[in-house]
KOLZA-945388 format. One record per residue (C-alpha): x, y, z; residue in three letters. Coordinates in nm, 3 decimals, padded with zeros to 5 digits, always signed. Layout:
BEGIN
<r><u>X</u><v>Y</v><w>Z</w><residu>Ala</residu></r>
...
//
This chain:
BEGIN
<r><u>+05.286</u><v>-05.481</v><w>-17.941</w><residu>Unk</residu></r>
<r><u>+05.053</u><v>-05.643</v><w>-17.675</w><residu>Unk</residu></r>
<r><u>+04.846</u><v>-05.488</v><w>-17.397</w><residu>Unk</residu></r>
<r><u>+05.096</u><v>-05.547</v><w>-17.130</w><residu>Unk</residu></r>
<r><u>+05.363</u><v>-05.370</v><w>-17.335</w><residu>Unk</residu></r>
<r><u>+05.146</u><v>-05.066</v><w>-17.416</w><residu>Unk</residu></r>
<r><u>+05.048</u><v>-05.071</v><w>-17.047</w><residu>Unk</residu></r>
<r><u>+05.409</u><v>-05.068</v><w>-16.947</w><residu>Unk</residu></r>
<r><u>+05.504</u><v>-04.805</v><w>-17.181</w><residu>Unk</residu></r>
<r><u>+05.234</u><v>-04.569</v><w>-17.093</w><residu>Unk</residu></r>
<r><u>+05.299</u><v>-04.604</v><w>-16.713</w><residu>Unk</residu></r>
<r><u>+05.676</u><v>-04.555</v><w>-16.783</w><residu>Unk</residu></r>
<r><u>+05.582</u><v>-04.228</v><w>-16.984</w><residu>Unk</residu></r>
<r><u>+05.333</u><v>-04.112</v><w>-16.720</w><residu>Unk</residu></r>
<r><u>+05.612</u><v>-04.173</v><w>-16.442</w><residu>Unk</residu></r>
<r><u>+05.855</u><v>-03.968</v><w>-16.644</w><residu>Unk</residu></r>
<r><u>+05.611</u><v>-03.705</v><w>-16.702</w><residu>Unk</residu></r>
<r><u>+05.520</u><v>-03.682</v><w>-16.320</w><residu>Unk</residu></r>
<r><u>+05.877</u><v>-03.668</v><w>-16.244</w><residu>Unk</residu></r>
<r><u>+05.951</u><v>-03.392</v><w>-16.480</w><residu>Unk</residu></r>
<r><u>+05.648</u><v>-03.194</v><w>-16.348</w><residu>Unk</residu></r>
<r><u>+05.743</u><v>-03.263</v><w>-15.997</w><residu>Unk</residu></r>
<r><u>+06.069</u><v>-03.102</v><w>-16.058</w><residu>Unk</residu></r>
<r><u>+05.920</u><v>-02.793</v><w>-16.234</w><residu>Unk</residu></r>
<r><u>+05.641</u><v>-02.712</v><w>-15.990</w><residu>Unk</residu></r>
<r><u>+05.875</u><v>-02.634</v><w>-15.704</w><residu>Unk</residu></r>
<r><u>+06.072</u><v>-02.392</v><w>-15.927</w><residu>Unk</residu></r>
<r><u>+05.729</u><v>-02.210</v><w>-16.026</w><residu>Unk</residu></r>
<r><u>+05.638</u><v>-02.188</v><w>-15.661</w><residu>Unk</residu></r>
<r><u>+05.984</u><v>-02.058</v><w>-15.566</w><residu>Unk</residu></r>
<r><u>+05.943</u><v>-01.799</v><w>-15.828</w><residu>Unk</residu></r>
<r><u>+05.587</u><v>-01.689</v><w>-15.758</w><residu>Unk</residu></r>
<r><u>+05.679</u><v>-01.630</v><w>-15.397</w><residu>Unk</residu></r>
<r><u>+05.984</u><v>-01.433</v><w>-15.458</w><residu>Unk</residu></r>
<r><u>+05.955</u><v>-01.065</v><w>-15.385</w><residu>Unk</residu></r>
<r><u>+06.262</u><v>-00.925</v><w>-15.567</w><residu>Unk</residu></r>
<r><u>+06.244</u><v>-01.110</v><w>-15.884</w><residu>Unk</residu></r>
<r><u>+06.495</u><v>-01.025</v><w>-16.177</w><residu>Unk</residu></r>
<r><u>+06.394</u><v>-00.984</v><w>-16.546</w><residu>Unk</residu></r>
<r><u>+06.535</u><v>-01.317</v><w>-16.624</w><residu>Unk</residu></r>
<r><u>+06.341</u><v>-01.478</v><w>-16.351</w><residu>Unk</residu></r>
<r><u>+06.020</u><v>-01.294</v><w>-16.464</w><residu>Unk</residu></r>
<r><u>+06.076</u><v>-01.427</v><w>-16.815</w><residu>Unk</residu></r>
<r><u>+06.138</u><v>-01.783</v><w>-16.660</w><residu>Unk</residu></r>
<r><u>+05.818</u><v>-01.760</v><w>-16.450</w><residu>Unk</residu></r>
<r><u>+05.611</u><v>-01.646</v><w>-16.747</w><residu>Unk</residu></r>
<r><u>+05.742</u><v>-01.943</v><w>-16.957</w><residu>Unk</residu></r>
<r><u>+05.668</u><v>-02.192</v><w>-16.671</w><residu>Unk</residu></r>
<r><u>+05.316</u><v>-02.056</v><w>-16.623</w><residu>Unk</residu></r>
<r><u>+05.242</u><v>-02.056</v><w>-16.992</w><residu>Unk</residu></r>
<r><u>+05.382</u><v>-02.407</v><w>-17.037</w><residu>Unk</residu></r>
<r><u>+05.161</u><v>-02.530</v><w>-16.726</w><residu>Unk</residu></r>
<r><u>+04.855</u><v>-02.392</v><w>-16.875</w><residu>Unk</residu></r>
<r><u>+04.933</u><v>-02.573</v><w>-17.208</w><residu>Unk</residu></r>
<r><u>+04.994</u><v>-02.895</v><w>-17.011</w><residu>Unk</residu></r>
<r><u>+04.664</u><v>-02.855</v><w>-16.817</w><residu>Unk</residu></r>
<r><u>+04.475</u><v>-02.813</v><w>-17.144</w><residu>Unk</residu></r>
<r><u>+04.633</u><v>-03.113</v><w>-17.290</w><residu>Unk</residu></r>
<r><u>+04.551</u><v>-03.329</v><w>-16.998</w><residu>Unk</residu></r>
<r><u>+04.186</u><v>-03.208</v><w>-17.026</w><residu>Unk</residu></r>
<r><u>+04.193</u><v>-03.296</v><w>-17.389</w><residu>Unk</residu></r>
<r><u>+04.324</u><v>-03.657</v><w>-17.299</w><residu>Unk</residu></r>
<r><u>+04.061</u><v>-03.705</v><w>-17.032</w><residu>Unk</residu></r>
<r><u>+03.784</u><v>-03.593</v><w>-17.257</w><residu>Unk</residu></r>
<r><u>+03.911</u><v>-03.823</v><w>-17.528</w><residu>Unk</residu></r>
<r><u>+03.927</u><v>-04.112</v><w>-17.275</w><residu>Unk</residu></r>
<r><u>+03.590</u><v>-04.052</v><w>-17.151</w><residu>Unk</residu></r>
<r><u>+03.414</u><v>-04.000</v><w>-17.489</w><residu>Unk</residu></r>
<r><u>+03.589</u><v>-04.301</v><w>-17.653</w><residu>Unk</residu></r>
<r><u>+03.513</u><v>-04.549</v><w>-17.351</w><residu>Unk</residu></r>
<r><u>+03.149</u><v>-04.414</v><w>-17.329</w><residu>Unk</residu></r>
<r><u>+03.118</u><v>-04.455</v><w>-17.707</w><residu>Unk</residu></r>
<r><u>+03.262</u><v>-04.789</v><w>-17.717</w><residu>Unk</residu></r>
<r><u>+03.041</u><v>-04.902</v><w>-17.447</w><residu>Unk</residu></r>
<r><u>+02.727</u><v>-04.786</v><w>-17.620</w><residu>Unk</residu></r>
<r><u>+02.835</u><v>-04.949</v><w>-17.946</w><residu>Unk</residu></r>
<r><u>+02.882</u><v>-05.297</v><w>-17.760</w><residu>Unk</residu></r>
<r><u>+02.544</u><v>-05.244</v><w>-17.592</w><residu>Unk</residu></r>
<r><u>+02.340</u><v>-05.200</v><w>-17.901</w><residu>Unk</residu></r>
<r><u>+02.533</u><v>-05.482</v><w>-18.087</w><residu>Unk</residu></r>
<r><u>+02.468</u><v>-05.713</v><w>-17.803</w><residu>Unk</residu></r>
<r><u>+02.120</u><v>-05.607</v><w>-17.799</w><residu>Unk</residu></r>
<r><u>+02.058</u><v>-05.679</v><w>-18.169</w><residu>Unk</residu></r>
<r><u>+02.232</u><v>-06.021</v><w>-18.108</w><residu>Unk</residu></r>
<r><u>+02.002</u><v>-06.079</v><w>-17.811</w><residu>Unk</residu></r>
<r><u>+01.691</u><v>-05.983</v><w>-18.003</w><residu>Unk</residu></r>
<r><u>+01.795</u><v>-06.216</v><w>-18.293</w><residu>Unk</residu></r>
<r><u>+01.802</u><v>-06.525</v><w>-18.034</w><residu>Unk</residu></r>
<r><u>+02.167</u><v>-06.568</v><w>-17.936</w><residu>Unk</residu></r>
<r><u>+02.156</u><v>-06.690</v><w>-17.571</w><residu>Unk</residu></r>
<r><u>+02.511</u><v>-06.609</v><w>-17.489</w><residu>Unk</residu></r>
<r><u>+02.467</u><v>-06.255</v><w>-17.624</w><residu>Unk</residu></r>
<r><u>+02.137</u><v>-06.223</v><w>-17.410</w><residu>Unk</residu></r>
<r><u>+02.332</u><v>-06.322</v><w>-17.092</w><residu>Unk</residu></r>
<r><u>+02.593</u><v>-06.067</v><w>-17.165</w><residu>Unk</residu></r>
<r><u>+02.337</u><v>-05.804</v><w>-17.252</w><residu>Unk</residu></r>
<r><u>+02.159</u><v>-05.847</v><w>-16.926</w><residu>Unk</residu></r>
<r><u>+02.477</u><v>-05.808</v><w>-16.736</w><residu>Unk</residu></r>
<r><u>+02.573</u><v>-05.493</v><w>-16.941</w><residu>Unk</residu></r>
<r><u>+02.234</u><v>-05.349</v><w>-16.885</w><residu>Unk</residu></r>
<r><u>+02.238</u><v>-05.417</v><w>-16.513</w><residu>Unk</residu></r>
<r><u>+02.571</u><v>-05.248</v><w>-16.503</w><residu>Unk</residu></r>
<r><u>+02.458</u><v>-04.958</v><w>-16.714</w><residu>Unk</residu></r>
<r><u>+02.144</u><v>-04.914</v><w>-16.490</w><residu>Unk</residu></r>
<r><u>+02.366</u><v>-04.926</v><w>-16.179</w><residu>Unk</residu></r>
<r><u>+02.581</u><v>-04.654</v><w>-16.322</w><residu>Unk</residu></r>
<r><u>+02.280</u><v>-04.424</v><w>-16.394</w><residu>Unk</residu></r>
<r><u>+02.164</u><v>-04.484</v><w>-16.054</w><residu>Unk</residu></r>
<r><u>+02.488</u><v>-04.389</v><w>-15.888</w><residu>Unk</residu></r>
<r><u>+02.537</u><v>-04.097</v><w>-16.086</w><residu>Unk</residu></r>
<r><u>+02.865</u><v>-04.208</v><w>-16.267</w><residu>Unk</residu></r>
<r><u>+02.667</u><v>-04.170</v><w>-16.602</w><residu>Unk</residu></r>
<r><u>+02.458</u><v>-03.879</v><w>-16.678</w><residu>Unk</residu></r>
<r><u>+02.191</u><v>-03.852</v><w>-16.948</w><residu>Unk</residu></r>
<r><u>+02.152</u><v>-03.504</v><w>-17.077</w><residu>Unk</residu></r>
<r><u>+01.834</u><v>-03.437</v><w>-17.280</w><residu>Unk</residu></r>
//
């Protein structure tokens, strides 16, 4: 499966997820605002709330994994290019210079933080 197929599959799954979530949130809001709530509705509200908490945790987990994997891959590429550039590879030196400029810019604009 190529990139375009993966991208289409992920986008379709995200759209389906957002659609399902969009149907669940109004029910949650309706139950939370209700003043005379039955025992069955209380149980449903608790189940929805628990499920939404689980979803939030999984979304955070996905975001953290993406952030870590992308940053880790970028650093790996950075140091490989640096080694190739130091060995005299001109094409790698050009790529390394662009990469370094981009990295420096990210540090300046605050999109990357160095925690020491």
